[in-house]
SELUM-581581 format. One line per field, with one value per residue (C-alpha): residue in one letter; chain; x, y, z. Coordinates in nm, 2 decimals, m for minus. Last residue first. Layout:
N
r (A ...);
c (A ...);
x (X ...);
y (Y ...);
z (Z ...);
END
This chain:
244
r (X X X X X X X X X X X X X X X X X X X X X X X X X X X X X X X X X X X X X X X X X X X X X X X X X X X X X X X X X X X X X X X X X X X X X X X X X X X X X X X X X X X X X X X X X X X X X X X X X X X X X X X X X X X X X X X X X X X X X X X X X X X X X X X X X X X X X X X X X X X X X X X X X X X X X X X X X X X X X X X X X X X X X X X X X X X X X X X X X X X X X X X X X X X X X X X X X X X X X X X X X X X X X X X X X X X X X X X X X X X X X X X X X X X X X X X X X X X X X X X X X X X X);
c (A A A A A A A A A A A A A A A A A A A A A A A A A A A A A A A A A A A A A A A A A A A A A A A A A A A A A A A A A A A A A A A A A A A A A A A A A A A A A A A A A A A A A A A A A A A A A A A A A A A A A A A A A A A A A A A A A A A A A A A A A A A A A A A A A A A A A A A A A A A A A A A A A A A A A A A A A A A A A A A A A A A A A A A A A A A A A A A A A A A A A A A A A A A A A A A A A A A A A A A A A A A A A A A A A A A A A A A A A A A A A A A A A A A A A A A A A A A A A A A A A A A A);
x (11.36 11.49 11.18 11.11 11.00 10.96 10.90 10.69 10.71 10.39 10.17 9.79 9.63 9.42 9.31 9.59 9.55 9.89 9.99 9.84 10.01 10.43 10.25 10.22 10.57 10.75 10.53 10.58 10.91 11.00 10.75 10.93 11.31 11.27 11.60 11.95 12.08 11.99 12.31 12.55 12.30 12.28 12.10 11.78 11.71 11.70 11.46 11.26 11.23 11.23 10.92 10.72 10.77 10.39 10.24 10.48 10.26 10.44 10.36 10.48 10.43 10.73 10.70 11.11 11.34 11.42 11.45 11.46 11.37 11.53 11.44 11.51 11.92 12.04 12.41 12.72 13.02 13.20 13.50 13.79 13.86 13.45 13.59 13.91 13.62 13.57 13.22 13.26 13.02 12.73 12.49 12.62 12.77 12.46 12.24 12.28 12.56 12.51 12.22 12.46 12.66 12.37 12.22 12.54 12.62 12.28 12.33 12.66 12.57 12.32 11.94 11.79 11.85 11.86 11.72 11.35 11.13 11.40 11.43 11.70 11.75 11.95 11.77 11.92 11.94 11.69 11.85 11.60 11.64 11.98 12.28 12.51 12.84 12.73 12.58 12.85 13.14 12.89 12.87 13.27 13.30 13.02 13.25 13.58 13.39 13.29 13.01 13.10 13.14 13.36 13.16 13.22 13.52 13.55 13.85 13.71 13.33 13.18 12.95 12.62 12.50 12.32 11.95 11.66 11.51 11.69 12.02 12.09 12.08 12.36 12.56 12.48 12.62 12.95 13.03 12.91 13.16 13.43 13.42 13.36 13.71 13.68 13.63 13.70 13.45 13.18 12.95 13.00 12.98 12.88 13.20 13.34 13.01 13.17 13.12 13.02 12.76 12.66 12.33 12.20 11.83 11.73 11.36 11.16 10.86 10.96 11.25 11.06 10.88 11.21 11.31 11.02 11.06 11.39 11.42 11.45 11.62 11.70 11.90 12.11 12.17 12.53 12.62 12.64 12.37 12.35 12.05 12.07 11.76 11.72 11.41 11.20 10.90 10.63 10.82 10.63 10.37 10.62 10.65 10.52 10.81 11.06 11.08 11.28);
y (6.45 6.11 6.00 5.59 5.35 4.96 4.70 4.46 4.31 4.28 4.02 4.06 3.73 3.83 4.18 4.28 4.28 4.34 3.96 3.85 4.09 3.93 3.56 3.63 3.83 3.52 3.26 3.41 3.47 3.11 2.93 3.18 3.10 2.71 2.72 2.54 2.83 3.07 3.15 3.09 3.19 3.55 3.73 3.39 3.65 3.99 3.79 3.70 4.10 4.24 3.96 4.04 4.43 4.45 4.27 4.47 4.61 4.79 4.75 4.98 4.78 4.54 4.34 4.29 4.40 4.22 4.52 4.89 5.20 5.53 5.89 6.25 6.18 6.51 6.60 6.76 6.84 6.55 6.80 6.61 6.80 6.75 6.39 6.39 6.57 6.21 6.40 6.78 6.85 6.64 6.52 6.23 6.13 6.17 6.03 5.86 5.70 5.61 5.46 5.29 5.14 4.97 4.83 4.70 4.51 4.41 4.27 4.11 3.92 3.70 3.77 3.88 3.54 3.28 3.37 3.45 3.42 3.64 3.90 4.06 4.47 4.67 4.66 4.59 4.87 5.14 5.53 5.78 6.18 6.05 6.27 6.01 6.16 6.24 5.94 5.73 5.91 5.87 5.44 5.44 5.67 5.50 5.14 5.28 5.38 5.03 4.86 4.54 4.29 3.95 3.69 3.89 4.11 4.42 4.66 4.71 4.87 4.81 5.02 4.96 5.27 5.11 5.02 4.88 4.63 4.39 4.63 4.54 4.15 4.25 4.40 4.15 3.83 4.08 4.13 3.77 3.63 3.87 3.77 3.45 3.42 3.25 2.88 2.72 2.92 2.84 2.65 2.96 2.94 3.32 3.39 3.61 3.78 4.07 4.33 4.65 4.74 5.03 5.04 5.34 5.46 5.79 5.77 5.81 5.61 5.29 5.36 5.32 5.00 4.81 4.89 4.78 4.45 4.45 4.46 4.16 3.89 4.17 4.38 4.12 3.92 4.11 4.11 4.38 4.61 5.03 5.13 5.49 5.64 5.98 6.24 6.09 6.34 6.16 6.08 5.72 5.77 5.72 5.32 5.23 5.19 4.92 4.66 4.60);
z (9.96 9.87 9.79 9.82 9.55 9.63 9.39 9.15 8.82 8.62 8.38 8.33 8.23 8.53 8.63 8.85 9.21 9.36 9.44 9.13 8.90 9.11 9.12 8.68 8.61 8.80 8.65 8.29 8.33 8.40 8.16 7.89 7.98 8.03 8.18 8.06 7.86 8.12 8.34 8.04 7.80 7.93 7.64 7.68 8.02 7.74 7.51 7.77 7.89 7.56 7.48 7.78 7.75 7.67 7.96 8.22 8.47 8.69 9.06 9.35 9.68 9.76 10.08 10.15 9.91 9.58 9.37 9.54 9.31 9.47 9.39 9.35 9.27 9.39 9.18 9.33 9.10 8.94 8.70 8.85 9.12 9.22 9.21 9.39 9.69 9.78 10.00 10.03 9.73 9.88 9.64 9.55 9.88 10.17 10.01 9.66 9.72 10.06 9.91 9.61 9.90 10.08 9.75 9.62 9.92 9.97 9.65 9.70 9.97 9.80 9.97 9.61 9.47 9.75 10.09 10.07 10.31 10.54 10.26 10.35 10.31 10.07 9.84 9.45 9.28 9.04 9.04 8.92 8.85 8.68 8.67 8.46 8.54 8.89 8.94 8.82 9.07 9.35 9.28 9.19 9.58 9.73 9.60 9.72 10.11 10.12 10.06 10.06 9.78 9.75 9.56 9.25 9.27 9.24 9.10 8.79 8.72 8.42 8.24 8.03 7.75 7.48 7.67 7.46 7.60 7.41 7.39 7.72 7.67 7.43 7.67 7.97 7.71 7.63 8.00 8.10 7.79 7.93 8.27 8.23 7.98 7.74 7.57 7.91 8.11 7.86 8.15 8.34 8.73 8.84 8.99 8.72 8.72 8.55 8.87 9.00 8.66 8.58 8.38 8.20 8.14 7.90 7.99 7.65 7.76 7.56 7.76 8.07 7.99 7.88 8.19 8.39 8.17 8.25 8.59 8.81 8.64 8.39 8.61 8.86 8.51 8.48 8.84 9.12 9.03 8.95 8.72 8.64 8.52 8.29 8.19 8.47 8.50 8.63 9.01 9.16 9.42 9.75 9.85 10.23 10.43 10.35 10.60 10.96);
END
């Protein structure tokens, strides 16, 4: 199973919401693209389902891993110009599933932020690359976010407690998936390379032992080459689907 060919990306997006499982998921896969959106004037917000407490922080003895990783994510967001960062409570790192509760909480965020575009992890597994994008939490959040986009966020009868709380229906017009099979919508992020590196370095508990600059350049070069961009360009790749 794979995605259909990407739709042309909308050109009139004012607001975007990125929904991911753990701190650093956004920055490994999408920070260059988000930096470009911010530079274009798009209002971007982050929703993290967990605080990454199972992420193997070296500094765990100094302070709780969840607090450290939340601080790192806020610093990484600031590096690409994102100021709105929210974390859900009550969901465990490593134990996520696309439950009705998770769908409701993502729906609530969509109705609060009213984004034109949702960026999330792919609910489809890449069988040739089980690690990273294939993490079960990533797949679960991608599925829950997709269900929140449709039908939940636009359906006034879904999660009636949200409507009672003043969160009315909202139609997300476009979904971008990161980490899925055969991504075919490429974003040239050559000009955002330094911001992506800064965002990655902010996650020190996860990247302190990496050669971040080399890793980022290698990954972005491979995506650019696969898309046929000129030599020396850097890119991130996604699948883009319309919801209408």
